C-alpha positions in Angstrom: -16.3 136.6 -71.6 -18.3 136.2 -74.8 -20.0 133.9 -77.3 -19.4 133.4 -81.3 -23.4 134.8 -81.4 -22.9 137.6 -79.0 -19.5 138.6 -81.1 -21.7 138.3 -84.0 -24.0 140.7 -82.9 -21.2 143.3 -82.1 -21.0 146.7 -83.2 -17.8 147.8 -84.0 -17.0 149.4 -80.7 -18.2 146.6 -79.0 -15.8 144.5 -81.0 -12.9 146.7 -80.1 -13.9 146.5 -76.1 -14.3 142.6 -76.4 -10.5 141.9 -78.3 -8.7 140.8 -75.7 -12.0 138.0 -74.1 -13.4 135.9 -76.2 -14.5 132.6 -75.1 -12.1 130.1 -75.2 -14.5 127.3 -75.4 -16.2 129.4 -78.2 -13.1 129.2 -80.3 -12.6 125.7 -79.6 -16.2 124.7 -81.1 -15.6 127.6 -84.0 -12.0 124.9 -85.1 -14.0 121.6 -84.1 -16.3 123.1 -86.6 -13.7 124.5 -89.0 -12.2 120.0 -89.1 -15.2 119.2 -89.5 -16.0 120.9 -92.6 -12.7 119.8 -93.9 -13.5 116.0 -93.2 -16.6 115.9 -94.8 -15.3 118.1 -97.8 -12.2 115.1 -98.7 -15.2 112.6 -98.1 -17.1 114.5 -101.1 -14.2 115.0 -103.5 -10.8 113.7 -101.9 -9.0 115.3 -104.6 -10.6 118.8 -103.9 -10.9 118.5 -100.4 -7.7 118.1 -99.0 -6.8 121.7 -100.2 -10.0 122.5 -98.3 -9.5 120.5 -95.1 -5.6 122.3 -95.1 -6.6 125.4 -95.9 -8.9 125.5 -92.8 -6.8 123.7 -90.6 -4.7 126.0 -90.7 -6.8 129.2 -89.9 -8.0 126.8 -86.8 -4.5 126.6 -86.2 -3.8 130.3 -86.3 -7.1 131.1 -84.5 -6.0 129.0 -81.5 -3.0 130.5 -81.2 -4.3 134.8 -81.3 -8.0 134.3 -80.4 -9.0 137.7 -80.6 -11.9 139.6 -82.1 -10.3 140.5 -85.0 -8.3 137.3 -85.3 -11.7 136.0 -85.6 -13.3 138.1 -88.0 -10.3 137.8 -90.0 -11.2 133.8 -90.2 -14.4 134.2 -91.0 -14.1 136.0 -94.2 -11.0 133.2 -94.9 -13.0 131.2 -94.5 -16.2 132.1 -96.8 -13.6 132.5 -99.5 -11.9 129.6 -98.8 -15.5 127.9 -99.0 -16.4 129.8 -102.1 -13.3 128.4 -103.9 -14.3 125.1 -102.8 -17.2 125.0 -104.6 -16.2 126.4 -108.0 -13.6 123.5 -108.6 -15.9 121.1 -107.1 -18.7 122.3 -109.6 -15.7 121.3 -112.1 -14.5 118.7 -111.1 -17.8 117.3 -111.5 -19.0 118.7 -115.0 -15.5 117.0 -115.7 -16.3 113.7 -114.9 -20.0 114.0 -116.4 -18.5 115.5 -119.6 -16.4 112.0 -119.9 -18.9 109.9 -119.4 -21.3 111.1 -121.5 -18.7 111.2 -124.4 -18.1 107.3 -123.5 -21.5 106.8 -123.8 -22.0 108.7 -127.3 -18.9 106.1 -128.4 -20.4 103.1 -127.4 -23.4 103.8 -129.0 -22.0 104.7 -132.6 -20.3 101.3 -132.1 -23.5 99.4 -131.3 -25.0 101.6 -134.1 -22.3 100.3 -136.7 -23.3 96.8 -135.9 -26.8 97.0 -135.9 -26.7 98.7 -139.3 -24.2 96.1 -140.8 -25.9 92.8 -138.9 -29.7 94.5 -141.0 -28.1 94.7 -144.0 -26.7 90.9 -143.7 -29.9 89.8 -142.6 -31.1 90.8 -145.9 -28.5 89.4 -147.9 -28.9 86.3 -145.9 -32.7 86.1 -146.7 -32.4 87.0 -150.5 -29.9 83.9 -150.8 -31.9 81.6 -148.8 -35.1 82.5 -151.3 -32.3 82.0 -154.8 -31.5 78.5 -152.8 -35.5 77.4 -152.5 -35.9 78.4 -156.3 -32.7 75.9 -157.6 -34.8 73.5 -156.6 -37.4 73.8 -158.7 -35.6 74.0 -161.7 -35.0 70.9 -163.6 -31.5 70.9 -165.4 -29.2 69.5 -163.5 -26.2 71.7 -164.9 -28.4 74.8 -164.6 -28.5 73.0 -160.7 -24.5 72.9 -160.3 -24.2 76.4 -162.0 -26.5 78.4 -159.1 -25.5 76.6 -157.0 -21.5 77.7 -157.4 -22.8 80.8 -158.0 -24.7 80.6 -154.7 -21.5 79.0 -153.0 -19.4 81.5 -153.9 -21.9 84.3 -152.7 -22.1 83.3 -149.7 -18.3 82.9 -149.2 -17.6 86.8 -150.6 -20.2 87.6 -147.7 -18.9 85.8 -145.0 -15.4 87.4 -146.4 -17.0 90.9 -146.2 -18.5 90.1 -143.2 -14.7 89.6 -141.7 -13.0 92.0 -142.4 -15.8 94.5 -141.5 -15.4 93.2 -138.5 -11.8 93.3 -138.3 -11.9 96.9 -138.7 -15.2 97.4 -136.3 -12.3 95.5 -133.7 -9.8 97.8 -134.6 -11.9 100.8 -134.0 -13.4 100.0 -130.6 -9.6 99.3 -129.9 -8.8 102.7 -131.1 -11.6 104.0 -129.0 -10.5 102.7 -125.9 -6.8 102.8 -126.2 -8.3 106.7 -126.3 -10.0 106.5 -122.8 -7.4 104.9 -121.4 -4.7 107.1 -122.2 -7.5 109.9 -120.7 -7.8 108.2 -118.0 -4.2 107.8 -117.4 -4.0 111.5 -117.9 -6.9 112.3 -115.2 -5.3 109.6 -112.3 -2.0 111.6 -112.5 -3.9 114.9 -112.1 -5.5 113.5 -109.4 -1.9 113.2 -107.2 -0.3 116.6 -108.9 -1.8 120.0 -107.3 -3.9 122.4 -109.2 -1.9 125.8 -109.3 1.9 124.4 -108.5 1.9 121.1 -110.5 4.1 119.4 -108.1 2.5 116.5 -105.7 -1.0 117.1 -104.1 -1.7 115.8 -100.0 -3.2 112.8 -101.4 0.3 112.0 -103.5 2.1 112.6 -100.3 0.2 110.6 -98.1 0.7 108.0 -100.4 4.7 107.7 -101.1 4.6 108.4 -97.3 2.9 104.8 -96.5 4.5 103.2 -99.3 7.5 103.8 -97.2 6.6 102.8 -93.5 5.0 99.6 -95.5 8.3 98.8 -97.3 10.3 99.6 -94.0 12.5 102.5 -95.7 13.9 105.8 -94.5 12.7 108.6 -94.9 11.9 111.7 -93.3 9.5 114.4 -93.8 10.1 118.0 -93.7 7.3 120.5 -93.4 7.6 124.3 -95.0 4.8 127.2 -93.9 5.9 130.5 -96.2 6.5 133.0 -93.3 4.1 136.6 -94.2 2.8 135.0 -97.3 -1.1 136.2 -95.5 1.0 139.8 -95.9 2.0 139.0 -100.0 -2.5 137.9 -100.4 -3.0 141.3 -98.3 -1.1 143.7 -100.0 -0.6 142.3 -103.4 -3.8 140.6 -104.4 -4.5 136.7 -104.7 -2.5 136.7 -108.1 0.5 137.9 -106.6 0.4 135.1 -104.3 -0.6 132.2 -106.9 2.4 133.6 -108.9 4.8 133.1 -105.8 3.4 129.9 -104.5 4.1 128.4 -108.1 7.7 130.0 -108.2 8.4 128.5 -104.8 7.2 124.7 -105.0 9.3 125.4 -109.1 12.2 126.3 -106.8 11.4 123.6 -103.9 11.8 120.9 -107.1 14.6 122.0 -109.0 16.5 121.6 -105.6 15.7 118.3 -104.7 16.7 114.4 -105.9 15.0 113.0 -108.0 14.2 110.4 -105.7 12.4 112.5 -103.3 9.0 114.3 -103.5 7.3 118.0 -103.7 4.7 118.2 -102.4 2.1 120.9 -101.7 0.0 120.4 -98.6 -2.9 123.2 -99.1 -2.5 127.3 -98.6 0.9 128.2 -98.1 2.9 124.4 -96.5 4.4 122.2 -98.9 6.2 118.9 -97.3 8.9 117.2 -98.8 9.9 112.9 -98.1 13.3 112.4 -98.4 14.6 109.1 -98.7 17.3 109.2 -96.3 17.8 109.6 -92.3 17.7 113.0 -90.3 21.6 113.5 -90.8 21.3 113.1 -94.1 18.3 115.3 -94.6 19.9 118.5 -92.9 22.5 118.4 -96.0 18.9 119.2 -98.1 17.3 121.3 -95.6 20.9 123.5 -96.1 20.3 123.8 -100.1 17.0 124.5 -100.1 17.8 127.3 -97.5 20.5 128.6 -99.1 19.0 128.2 -103.5 14.8 128.7 -102.4 14.7 131.1 -100.1 15.1 134.5 -101.0 13.9 137.4 -103.8 11.4 136.7 -105.7 9.9 138.9 -108.6 6.2 138.4 -108.9 3.2 140.5 -110.1 -0.1 141.7 -109.6 -2.2 140.8 -112.3 -1.5 139.0 -115.7 -0.5 142.4 -117.4 1.1 144.3 -114.4 4.7 145.3 -113.7 7.2 143.0 -111.8 7.8 143.9 -108.3 10.6 142.6 -105.9 9.6 140.3 -102.6 12.1 138.1 -100.2 10.8 135.0 -98.8 11.7 132.4 -97.1 9.6 129.6 -94.6 9.8 128.2 -91.3 10.4 124.5 -91.7 10.0 121.4 -89.5 11.9 117.9 -90.0 10.8 114.8 -89.0 11.9 110.5 -89.5 9.9 107.9 -89.4 11.0 105.3 -86.6 9.8 101.9 -86.7 6.1 101.6 -85.4 5.4 104.8 -85.5 2.0 105.7 -88.3 1.8 107.7 -91.4 -0.6 110.2 -89.1 2.3 110.4 -86.0 5.4 110.9 -88.6 2.8 114.2 -90.3 2.3 115.3 -86.6 6.0 115.7 -85.7 7.1 117.7 -89.0 3.6 119.8 -88.1 4.3 120.7 -85.0 8.1 121.3 -85.4 7.4 123.5 -88.0 5.5 125.8 -85.4 7.7 125.5 -83.2 10.3 127.3 -85.2 7.1 129.3 -86.6 6.4 131.0 -83.1 10.5 131.2 -82.0 10.2 132.8 -85.2 7.4 135.6 -84.4 9.2 135.8 -80.4 12.8 137.1 -81.9 10.6 139.8 -84.7 8.8 140.9 -81.8 
């Protein structure tokens, strides 16, 4: 039995000899650390951290199923990749928010400046108007006084009308600015519920749908899908090919489900479908997915590379929600069913 620290200090020969003797308690500790990192990532930036949490959770599960030195080494390498990707996406997320705030402040500053400039201009006009009224008091001829008053009143009316027109223009301008930012805010909110890579719903959106269905006591099922041999695609052809495959697979899932159902990416190579039906009805949809979605895909290893064909399928887990179950329970049931099928598949291939 060896600890993770001792494992990291070993040379290649030692690792080979210790491959089947990893300390299980150390593996559990390592998985707990991965889980903690994922949960804290969600707290920092929910939209970005959910993918990291799902990826780390998947790594932890796979390491628990295969607690060998080789698996631990691959897991550590993959953790670094996921953390680097999460760091870049988090940086971009905060930069985008900062730019939005800057633009809004600039718009408000311009509006305030226009109001100040207008008020200063009318302040000088009204001051001049007051001086003219004072000069009228020095006139002795009643006709001249009347004529001057008429001119001043007309001038005052014109100034008031001009101010009203400019106020309307300013209000219209501010309404236009607000409308633009409301549109951008709606777009941002929609993006917050969509997976950046595949453009299907993200984990947050799936959880919202499940939570809403539970609150309304609607019958529904959750289908979890985990792509088989996806790691082999990444290792052999690169991450560009892996991303290309995920996008195509998500598009096919979306095309083969009803508009009332929700297709989402749970994280990594895992997808989820929320079906508005019971288990009996869900089986029909699963059969269609297995027939039309599973199969051959043409992908590229780079932007200008040639296409090559691979065959892909996924392990499926189905769970129907029953009154009294929480969102965590129904999702966990689907996840458990999926991994049972994946393990059976592996045993059948060995």
